[in-house]
C-alpha positions in Angstrom: 5.7 46.0 -209.1 2.7 45.3 -207.8 4.1 42.4 -205.7 6.6 44.5 -204.3 3.9 47.2 -203.2 1.9 44.3 -201.6 4.8 43.0 -199.8 6.5 46.4 -198.5 2.7 47.0 -197.3 2.3 44.0 -195.8 5.5 44.2 -194.1 4.8 47.6 -193.0 1.7 46.2 -190.8 3.8 43.8 -189.9 6.1 46.2 -188.0 2.8 48.4 -186.9 1.0 45.0 -185.3 4.6 44.0 -183.8 5.0 47.0 -181.9 0.8 47.6 -180.4 1.4 43.5 -179.5 4.5 44.5 -177.8 3.1 47.5 -176.2 0.2 45.5 -174.5 2.2 42.8 -173.7 4.5 45.8 -171.5 0.7 46.6 -170.2 -0.3 43.0 -169.4 3.3 42.5 -167.5 2.3 45.5 -165.4 0.0 43.9 -163.4 -2.7 46.0 -162.9 -6.6 44.9 -162.5 -9.5 46.8 -163.0 -11.4 46.8 -159.6 -14.1 49.0 -161.9 -15.8 48.0 -165.1 -17.1 51.5 -165.8 -20.2 50.3 -166.5 -21.8 48.2 -163.3 -21.6 47.7 -159.7 -20.2 43.5 -160.6 -18.2 42.2 -158.4 -18.4 44.7 -155.2 -21.6 44.9 -152.6 -23.1 48.0 -150.6 -23.6 47.9 -146.9 -25.6 50.9 -145.1 -25.6 51.3 -140.9 -29.3 50.4 -140.3 -29.4 48.2 -143.9 -28.7 44.8 -144.6 -25.5 43.5 -146.2 -26.6 44.5 -150.6 -28.8 46.9 -150.4 -28.2 50.1 -151.9 -29.5 52.7 -149.7 -31.6 55.4 -152.0 -29.3 54.2 -155.4 -26.4 55.9 -153.6 -23.7 53.9 -155.1 -23.8 54.9 -158.9 -21.8 54.0 -162.4 -22.5 57.3 -164.5 -21.5 58.0 -167.8 -18.3 55.4 -167.1 -17.5 56.6 -163.1 -18.4 55.4 -159.8 -20.2 57.9 -158.4 -21.6 58.4 -155.1 -24.5 60.6 -155.4 -26.9 62.0 -152.8 -29.4 63.3 -155.3 -31.9 61.4 -153.8 -31.5 62.4 -150.2 -33.2 65.0 -147.9 -31.2 64.6 -145.1 -28.4 62.6 -143.2 -29.1 60.9 -140.5 -26.5 58.6 -139.7 -26.6 56.1 -142.4 -23.1 55.8 -143.1 -22.7 53.6 -146.3 -19.7 51.1 -147.6 -18.9 49.6 -150.8 -17.3 46.5 -150.5 -15.1 44.4 -153.3 -15.8 41.2 -153.8 -12.2 39.6 -152.7 -10.1 39.8 -149.7 -6.3 40.9 -150.1 -2.8 40.6 -148.4 0.0 41.8 -150.2 -1.4 44.7 -153.1 -1.1 48.2 -154.8 -4.3 49.9 -155.0 -4.5 53.0 -157.6 -7.1 55.4 -158.1 -8.1 58.2 -159.6 -11.3 60.4 -158.0 -12.6 64.0 -157.6 -15.4 65.5 -155.7 -18.5 66.7 -157.2 -21.1 68.7 -155.7 -22.1 69.8 -152.2 -22.7 67.4 -149.3 -26.0 66.6 -148.2 -28.0 68.2 -146.3 -27.4 67.0 -142.3 -23.6 65.8 -142.8 -21.5 66.0 -140.3 -18.6 69.0 -141.0 -15.7 66.9 -140.8 -16.6 64.2 -143.4 -17.3 67.3 -146.3 -15.3 66.2 -149.1 -14.3 63.0 -147.7 -13.8 59.5 -148.6 -11.3 56.7 -148.4 -10.4 53.5 -149.2 -11.0 51.1 -146.5 -8.5 48.8 -146.4 -8.2 45.4 -144.5 -11.9 45.5 -143.7 -13.6 42.8 -142.1 -15.7 40.7 -143.7 -18.8 42.6 -144.8 -21.0 39.5 -143.6 -19.7 40.0 -140.2 -20.5 43.5 -140.2 -23.6 44.4 -137.8 -26.9 46.0 -139.0 -26.2 49.3 -137.1 -22.5 49.0 -137.2 -20.9 52.6 -139.2 -17.5 51.3 -140.6 -15.8 48.7 -140.6 -12.5 47.2 -138.5 -10.0 48.4 -141.1 -7.5 50.4 -141.7 -8.8 54.1 -143.7 -6.8 55.9 -145.8 -8.6 58.8 -146.1 -9.5 61.0 -149.7 -9.9 64.5 -148.7 -10.7 67.5 -150.9 -9.8 70.9 -150.1 -11.9 73.4 -149.5 -11.1 76.3 -151.3 -8.5 78.0 -148.9 -6.2 76.7 -146.5 -4.4 73.3 -146.0 -6.5 70.1 -146.0 -4.1 67.1 -147.1 -5.2 63.9 -148.5 -4.4 60.6 -147.6 -4.8 60.8 -143.7 -5.5 57.8 -141.7 -8.3 56.6 -139.7 -8.7 53.7 -137.1 -12.0 52.1 -136.9 -11.5 49.0 -134.6 -7.8 49.0 -135.1 -4.3 50.7 -134.2 -1.4 50.5 -135.7 2.5 52.2 -135.4 3.5 55.5 -136.3 7.1 56.5 -136.3 8.2 53.3 -134.5 5.9 53.4 -131.6 2.4 52.3 -131.0 -0.7 54.4 -131.4 -3.9 54.2 -130.5 -5.0 57.5 -132.4 -8.0 57.4 -134.2 -7.0 59.9 -136.8 -3.7 60.6 -137.9 -2.7 63.5 -139.7 0.0 62.4 -142.8 0.6 65.7 -144.0 -0.1 64.8 -147.6 -0.4 67.6 -150.4 -4.2 69.5 -150.4 -5.8 69.5 -153.4 -8.4 72.0 -153.9 -11.8 72.3 -156.3 -12.8 69.5 -158.8 -9.7 68.3 -160.1 -9.0 64.6 -160.6 -6.1 63.5 -157.8 -4.4 60.2 -158.2 -3.1 58.2 -155.1 -1.9 55.3 -155.0 -1.4 52.8 -151.2 0.9 49.6 -151.2 0.1 47.3 -148.7 2.5 44.4 -147.7 0.4 42.6 -144.5 0.7 45.0 -141.8 3.0 47.7 -143.6 1.2 50.9 -145.3 2.8 53.3 -148.0 0.9 56.1 -149.7 1.5 57.6 -152.2 -0.1 61.2 -153.9 0.4 62.2 -157.5 3.3 59.8 -157.5 5.2 61.2 -154.0 5.4 59.5 -151.0 3.4 60.9 -148.7 4.2 58.2 -145.4 4.9 54.9 -144.3 4.0 52.7 -141.1 3.6 48.9 -139.6 2.3 46.7 -137.4 -1.5 47.1 -137.9 -3.2 45.8 -135.4 -7.0 45.0 -134.3 -7.8 46.7 -131.0 -7.3 43.5 -129.0 -3.5 43.1 -130.3 -4.6 40.5 -133.0 -2.3 41.4 -136.7 -4.1 42.6 -139.2 -2.3 41.6 -142.3 -5.3 41.2 -145.1 -8.8 41.6 -145.5 -11.1 43.5 -148.1 -11.4 46.9 -149.6 -14.3 49.1 -149.4 -14.9 52.6 -150.5 -17.4 55.2 -148.5 -20.5 56.9 -148.8 -20.4 59.1 -146.3 -22.2 62.4 -147.3 -19.6 63.6 -149.7 -20.6 63.2 -153.3 -17.6 61.6 -155.5 -16.6 60.1 -158.4 -14.0 57.2 -159.3 -13.0 57.6 -163.3 -10.7 54.1 -162.1 -9.4 52.0 -159.3 -6.8 49.5 -159.5 -4.9 46.7 -158.1 -1.8 45.4 -158.5 -0.8 41.9 -156.8 2.3 41.5 -154.9 3.8 38.1 -154.9 7.1 38.9 -152.8 6.1 40.0 -149.2 9.8 39.4 -147.9 11.0 42.5 -150.1 8.6 44.9 -147.7 7.4 48.0 -148.9 9.7 49.5 -152.2 11.2 53.1 -152.2 
């Protein structure tokens, strides 16, 4: 009897272990990798206007309780020190997914447009080429915006520092493009995803497609099809629970529906 019970227990363990292994395999096959380890800033490099590459001005970029945090508690006043945190690897075809929330108050002296404002800066120029007093990298900025408690302030707008793109099939040189994304008030967590295939972009907020555009390029018309990824520090405290990336192997398929 005992042998039967032991065999049954082992069989049960085997089935359970098999299910867990299968679920882990499915998760791995999904292809998402974490760009943020939840412990420190390994793999990321800060750059603030007015400071050298690698200087984390006033300890602004932090990891607090497992969250990547842009913290302004050591600032008395903002005087134009826009900051960015660059990931170590450039990419061309990928999906990036982030979960964020705005916290606290904007630092004193911050411009009104930067309140509850951050962004994924995609196809960034190499951070080693950023000039010491340069405010923003040449890039396509996918804005992460928070509402002010009332009215509309949709997230996932586009900014184009040093760049242009085709919007609704035509070249636009507008610096800010309103994508009419959803508004999220308060300090709730929001998940967004951007699919990038060379010069083609698609924005998704909480699972819903917000916009598509293509033919991203530098101001001189040169195609912009790859580059670095950075997040911002432009006076608004914010936290990221996760930043994940999936490399896309087949550019020929174009954007997924």
